[in-house]
C-alpha positions in Angstrom: -20.3 10.7 17.5 -19.8 8.6 14.6 -20.4 10.9 12.0 -18.7 13.6 13.6 -15.7 11.1 14.0 -15.5 10.2 10.7 -15.5 13.7 8.7 -11.2 13.4 9.7 -9.0 11.2 9.2 -8.6 9.8 5.3 -11.3 6.5 5.6 -11.8 3.2 3.8 -15.5 2.6 3.1 -16.2 -0.7 2.7 -19.3 -3.2 1.6 -19.4 -5.0 4.7 -18.3 -5.2 8.2 -14.6 -6.4 8.3 -14.0 -9.8 10.3 -11.6 -8.2 13.4 -8.4 -10.4 12.8 -8.9 -10.3 8.8 -8.3 -6.4 9.3 -5.8 -6.6 11.6 -3.7 -9.1 9.2 -4.2 -6.6 6.4 -3.0 -3.8 8.7 0.6 -5.9 9.5 1.3 -6.0 5.9 1.4 -2.1 6.5 3.3 -2.5 9.8 3.8 -5.5 11.2 4.3 -4.4 15.0 0.8 -3.4 14.4 -1.7 -4.2 17.6 -5.1 -3.9 19.2 -5.5 -0.9 21.5 -9.6 -1.7 22.6 -11.4 -2.1 19.6 -9.3 -0.2 17.3 -5.9 -0.9 16.0 -2.5 1.3 16.8 0.1 1.5 14.2 3.4 3.3 13.4 2.1 6.8 14.8 -1.8 5.6 13.3 -4.8 4.6 14.8 -7.1 2.3 12.5 -10.5 3.0 14.0 -13.2 0.3 14.4 -15.4 0.5 12.1 -18.5 1.9 12.2 -22.1 1.7 10.3 -22.0 4.7 8.4 -24.8 6.7 6.0 -24.3 6.1 2.0 -23.7 9.5 1.3 -20.0 8.7 3.1 -19.1 6.8 -0.2 -20.8 9.5 -2.6 -24.2 6.8 -2.6 -21.9 3.9 -5.0 -22.0 1.5 -2.0 -25.2 0.0 -0.7 -24.4 -0.1 2.7 -21.0 1.6 4.3 -19.0 0.0 7.0 -16.1 3.2 7.8 -12.8 2.7 8.4 -10.9 6.1 10.1 -7.4 6.2 9.9 -5.9 9.1 12.6 -2.5 9.9 12.5 -1.3 10.1 16.3 1.9 11.7 15.9 4.7 12.2 12.9 4.1 9.6 10.2 7.0 7.5 8.9 6.1 8.0 5.6 4.6 11.0 3.6 1.0 10.5 3.6 1.1 6.5 5.4 -2.5 7.4 6.9 -3.6 8.0 3.8 -2.4 5.0 2.0 -3.4 3.1 4.7 -7.3 3.4 4.3 -6.3 2.9 0.5 -4.6 -0.1 1.0 -7.8 -1.6 3.3 -10.3 -0.1 0.8 -8.1 -2.0 -2.1 -8.1 -5.2 -0.2 -11.6 -5.2 1.2 -13.2 -3.8 -2.1 -14.4 -0.9 -0.5 -13.7 2.6 -1.9 -11.4 5.2 -0.2 -12.3 8.5 1.0 -10.0 11.7 1.8 -11.1 15.0 2.1 -14.6 14.4 0.7 -13.4 12.5 -2.3 -14.3 9.4 -2.9 -12.0 6.7 -5.6 -11.7 3.2 -6.0 -8.4 2.5 -5.3 -8.8 -0.8 -7.8 -8.9 2.1 -10.6 -5.7 3.9 -10.1 -2.9 2.3 -12.5 -0.5 5.4 -12.1 1.9 3.8 -9.7 3.0 0.2 -9.4 4.8 -2.2 -7.2 8.4 -1.1 -5.6 11.3 -3.3 -4.2 12.9 -1.4 -1.1 16.3 -2.3 -1.0 18.9 -2.1 2.2 21.5 -0.8 0.1 21.8 0.8 -3.5 22.4 -2.0 -6.2 25.0 -1.3 -9.1 23.7 -1.7 -12.6 25.8 -4.8 -13.2 23.4 -6.4 -10.0 20.0 -5.5 -12.0 21.4 -6.8 -15.1 20.1 -10.2 -15.0 16.3 -9.3 -15.2 17.1 -5.7 -16.1 18.3 -4.2 -19.3 19.9 -0.3 -18.0 18.6 2.8 -20.3 21.3 4.2 -22.7 20.1 7.3 -21.8 19.2 7.6 -18.0 21.6 5.7 -15.7 18.4 5.4 -13.4 15.8 3.7 -15.8 15.7 0.5 -16.7 13.4 -1.8 -18.7 12.4 -5.7 -18.7 10.2 -5.8 -21.8 7.4 -3.3 -21.8 7.4 -3.4 -17.7 9.7 0.4 -16.7 11.6 0.5 -13.9 13.5 3.2 -11.8 15.9 3.3 -9.2 15.1 5.9 -6.8 16.0 6.8 -3.1 13.1 5.7 -0.7 11.7 8.9 1.2 11.3 8.0 4.4 10.6 4.4 6.1 7.9 2.6 5.5 6.9 0.1 8.2 6.3 -2.8 6.3 10.4 -2.7 5.4 11.7 -2.5 9.5 13.5 -5.7 9.0 15.6 -4.2 6.1 16.8 -1.6 8.6 19.6 -3.1 10.8 21.4 -3.6 7.9 20.6 -0.7 5.5 23.0 2.0 4.6 20.6 3.8 2.2 17.0 2.8 1.4 16.3 2.7 -2.3 13.4 1.9 -4.0 13.0 0.0 -7.8 9.9 1.7 -8.6 8.0 -1.1 -11.6 5.1 0.5 -13.9 3.4 -1.2 -16.5 0.0 -2.7 -17.3 -0.4 -5.9 -15.8 -0.4 -5.7 -11.8 0.1 -9.7 -11.9 3.9 -9.3 -14.1 5.0 -6.3 -12.1 4.0 -8.7 -9.0 6.4 -11.3 -10.3 9.1 -9.5 -11.2 9.6 -7.7 -8.0 9.2 -10.5 -6.3 12.3 -11.9 -8.9 14.2 -8.6 -8.0 13.6 -8.9 -4.1 14.9 -12.3 -3.8 17.8 -11.6 -6.1 18.4 -8.5 -4.2 17.7 -9.2 -1.1 15.0 -6.6 -0.7 11.3 -6.5 -0.1 8.2 -5.7 -2.6 5.4 -3.1 -1.4 2.8 -2.4 -3.0 1.7 1.7 -4.2 0.5 1.7 -0.6 3.5 0.6 1.5 1.8 -2.8 2.0 4.1 -5.5 1.6 3.7 -8.2 -1.1 4.3 -11.9 -1.0 2.9 -12.9 -4.0 2.3 -11.4 -7.1 -1.6 -12.0 -7.0 -1.7 -9.2 -4.0 -1.6 -6.8 -6.5 -4.3 -8.0 -8.7 -7.6 -6.2 -7.7 -10.1 -8.9 -5.8 -12.8 -9.9 -7.7 -16.3 -8.3 -7.6 -17.7 -5.1 -7.6 -16.7 -2.8 -4.5 -20.8 -1.4 -5.0 -22.5 -4.8 -4.8 
């Protein structure tokens, strides 16, 4: 039964069985309203299934032991790929690998995207000026040293930022890109403080410290 269940839905393949309370704490970074439903965790139209021990082939033989946490969508997702983001975000924080549609990946190796600052109101250039320098040729792009930033409308409503919604007129994201996660996190938190926003990582998990964006120490394959 477990193996059949694991064939559907994005899955976090973990090297050790996660502590249940820690698993719930992490899921609540993506959806503060997540709750227990038996041994599973239910978030916004998503079910995070209880960890089950799985064959090492699930993670392509990269892990000596595999504990699989499957994420299943149970309704319209509040954000495109929210189920996949949940699986990848869990894998990142618990030193594991992500499995989606038969493909195994290490979320800690993916540096193509960075954190975002979600704001309830689109800021003006003057509000961003203390921390970001606007590009001369594009009113939507900015820089801060070697960090690049883009001002874009937020697609969907990440559950992690629900507390902004009562005051939001148009959710806007300041997406940050750069090579040093800790520096990105520090700038994101400064922007959030200055503009009354919230910081989320690439998987739309809430970030409260710059260190949350740094890959956990240790090799997931050990």
